Backbone bond lengths (Angstrom), bond angles and torsions (degrees), N, CA, C in turn:
res aa  C-N    CA-C-N  psi(-1)  N-CA   C-N-CA  omega(-1)  CA-C   N-CA-C  phi
1 M - - - 1.513 - - 1.416 110.80 -
2 P 1.389 122.96 137.89 1.380 126.47 176.73 1.474 113.52 -59.64
3 L 1.408 111.58 159.14 1.473 116.11 -170.99 1.543 110.37 -63.36
4 F 1.347 123.55 -34.80 1.385 126.37 -174.26 1.493 107.37 -100.36
5 G 1.256 122.73 2.81 1.503 122.54 178.56 1.496 117.26 93.09
6 P 1.362 121.65 176.14 1.451 118.31 178.72 1.485 113.49 -79.53
7 Y 1.322 112.32 173.56 1.407 119.00 179.67 1.543 109.77 -81.63
8 V 1.288 120.94 118.68 1.481 124.56 -176.09 1.442 112.05 -113.85
9 Y 1.289 120.43 137.30 1.439 129.79 176.28 1.538 108.19 -117.00
10 V 1.310 118.03 126.37 1.499 114.92 176.60 1.633 104.34 -119.55
11 N 1.499 104.65 121.62 1.500 114.01 180.00 1.400 116.16 -76.10
12 K 1.284 117.54 179.42 1.486 122.78 -177.89 1.590 115.33 -61.29
13 K 1.361 115.15 -20.26 1.529 121.34 172.63 1.464 113.18 -90.63
14 K 1.357 115.56 12.25 1.479 123.08 -179.62 1.455 115.76 59.43
15 E 1.294 112.03 32.96 1.555 120.26 176.59 1.481 108.30 -97.77
16 K 1.356 114.66 136.52 1.450 124.15 178.79 1.499 111.38 -84.29
17 F 1.356 117.26 139.24 1.411 124.39 179.82 1.614 104.27 -136.32
18 Y 1.288 117.56 134.67 1.486 127.15 -178.02 1.581 106.38 -109.51
19 L 1.241 116.71 136.23 1.420 126.65 176.55 1.425 110.39 -79.98
20 H 1.418 118.37 125.59 1.540 124.28 168.69 1.458 112.48 -123.98
21 A 1.283 114.09 166.49 1.498 120.37 178.22 1.487 108.46 -137.66
22 E 1.342 116.07 146.45 1.432 130.06 173.87 1.478 118.65 -134.51
23 S 1.372 123.03 126.13 1.418 121.31 -178.28 1.486 108.25 -81.91
24 R 1.156 114.39 137.12 1.585 126.19 174.96 1.495 107.90 -124.70
25 G 1.245 124.01 86.85 1.478 119.23 -179.70 1.423 112.12 70.62
26 K 1.336 123.15 -127.06 1.544 123.30 173.01 1.569 111.63 -87.55
27 R 1.303 120.94 -6.66 1.412 123.46 177.90 1.440 116.88 -95.64
28 V 1.349 115.79 148.73 1.511 117.12 173.29 1.485 109.18 -112.13
29 L 1.393 116.75 129.12 1.426 121.37 -175.44 1.574 102.06 -98.88
30 Y 1.297 111.89 129.28 1.649 116.29 176.62 1.567 104.07 -111.59
31 Y 1.332 116.38 136.02 1.399 123.10 176.92 1.348 108.53 -145.77
32 F 1.300 116.61 164.99 1.605 128.13 179.41 1.556 109.10 -112.31
33 T 1.330 118.70 133.72 1.392 129.13 176.06 1.602 106.95 -130.17
34 K 1.342 105.93 167.62 1.484 111.73 176.00 1.573 110.14 -95.81
35 E 1.442 117.50 3.94 1.465 123.05 171.64 1.474 111.52 -92.06
36 P 1.396 117.77 127.74 1.446 125.19 174.84 1.550 114.77 -72.86
37 A 1.316 119.89 -27.73 1.404 129.75 -171.97 1.623 104.70 -58.64
38 G 1.331 117.19 122.34 1.476 119.86 173.76 1.560 114.04 78.96
39 A 1.245 117.33 10.37 1.476 123.27 178.95 1.500 111.85 -64.62
40 L 1.400 124.41 158.50 1.309 129.54 177.94 1.514 108.25 -86.50
41 S 1.341 124.22 149.04 1.372 126.55 178.42 1.490 118.45 -73.11
42 N 1.357 116.13 -26.92 1.364 122.81 -173.90 1.619 114.94 -152.59
43 L 1.361 117.19 168.49 1.495 117.36 -179.51 1.644 105.46 -78.33
44 P 1.407 107.33 146.07 1.551 112.02 172.25 1.486 106.90 -63.80
45 P 1.449 117.21 148.50 1.412 126.15 178.82 1.681 107.03 -59.54
46 G 1.274 116.86 142.45 1.377 122.07 -178.73 1.429 122.07 86.07
47 L 1.316 120.05 -9.67 1.429 129.97 -166.74 1.497 111.76 -110.83
48 E 1.226 124.76 151.74 1.497 122.57 175.26 1.715 105.75 -142.42
49 V 1.270 112.58 158.18 1.516 115.45 -179.30 1.464 107.74 -97.30
50 F 1.371 119.55 142.84 1.322 128.83 171.28 1.470 110.50 -133.38
51 E 1.188 121.90 156.40 1.592 127.46 -179.09 1.448 113.11 -105.44
52 N 1.302 116.25 125.44 1.472 118.02 176.53 1.531 105.90 -65.34
53 P 1.383 111.13 127.43 1.496 113.17 -178.34 1.507 118.13 -66.87
54 K 1.219 115.70 -31.87 1.469 121.26 177.88 1.553 115.99 -74.83
55 S 1.373 112.60 -49.20 1.523 122.03 -178.20 1.466 116.62 -89.47
56 N 1.307 117.83 -20.11 1.535 123.44 -168.89 1.466 115.34 60.41
57 I 1.265 115.09 22.14 1.582 121.88 178.37 1.626 109.29 -90.23
58 P 1.201 118.32 121.77 1.431 120.57 176.29 1.606 114.10 -67.46
59 M 1.297 114.23 140.03 1.478 121.19 179.99 1.495 111.11 -136.32
60 L 1.205 117.36 161.02 1.567 123.96 179.26 1.568 106.63 -99.72
61 R 1.271 112.24 149.63 1.503 122.24 173.16 1.461 111.43 -156.36
62 K 1.344 120.32 154.21 1.497 120.48 -179.11 1.592 105.57 -64.96
63 K 1.259 111.69 146.85 1.504 122.07 178.43 1.449 108.72 -63.83
64 K 1.262 115.23 128.25 1.500 124.31 176.12 1.596 108.20 -74.92
65 P 1.292 118.07 129.66 1.539 120.18 179.77 1.500 108.63 -63.70
66 S 1.265 112.24 140.91 1.575 124.55 -179.73 1.519 100.58 -63.35
67 I 1.410 111.65 155.91 1.473 113.47 176.10 1.543 108.18 -79.35
68 F 1.377 122.21 -9.92 1.324 127.23 -179.83 1.603 108.96 -85.48
69 S 1.307 120.66 -21.51 1.429 119.82 -174.60 1.436 113.23 -70.05
70 G 1.326 124.05 -23.54 1.349 121.75 163.16 1.462 127.08 -78.76
71 I 1.320 111.21 -22.91 1.550 123.71 179.48 1.462 110.31 -82.34
72 L 1.240 120.51 -47.73 1.537 121.69 -173.27 1.492 111.94 -61.36
73 P 1.218 126.10 -55.54 1.435 121.71 170.88 1.415 119.68 -35.63
74 N 1.406 113.88 -52.46 1.445 121.63 179.57 1.483 114.51 -61.82
75 L 1.328 120.64 -37.57 1.476 127.68 179.06 1.483 105.08 -62.95
76 K 1.288 121.02 -41.95 1.490 121.27 -175.29 1.558 110.85 -67.76
77 K 1.289 117.55 -37.85 1.413 122.35 177.78 1.651 110.62 -65.58
78 E 1.353 114.14 -39.32 1.457 117.23 -177.79 1.445 110.10 -66.11
79 K 1.292 124.11 -27.57 1.512 128.45 -175.28 1.450 108.74 -79.96
80 E 1.384 115.69 -29.67 1.524 112.04 -176.05 1.481 116.56 -80.81
């Protein structure tokens, strides 16, 4: 088990879910369970957790770019 423990997500119902990963060929399948054994210590880069509003189950998705990510590079170019 990692030094700081597994990655835990607590949903709106105060249930704890632990992040796991499984390799399937060239792909990696990420999923949440209520079992802490074998859980990952942190989120994979470029992904974020969101909660399904109907089932309250956590899921992973690609991070959405910030509205400022497209604006800030343009502001730097204008100043130069």
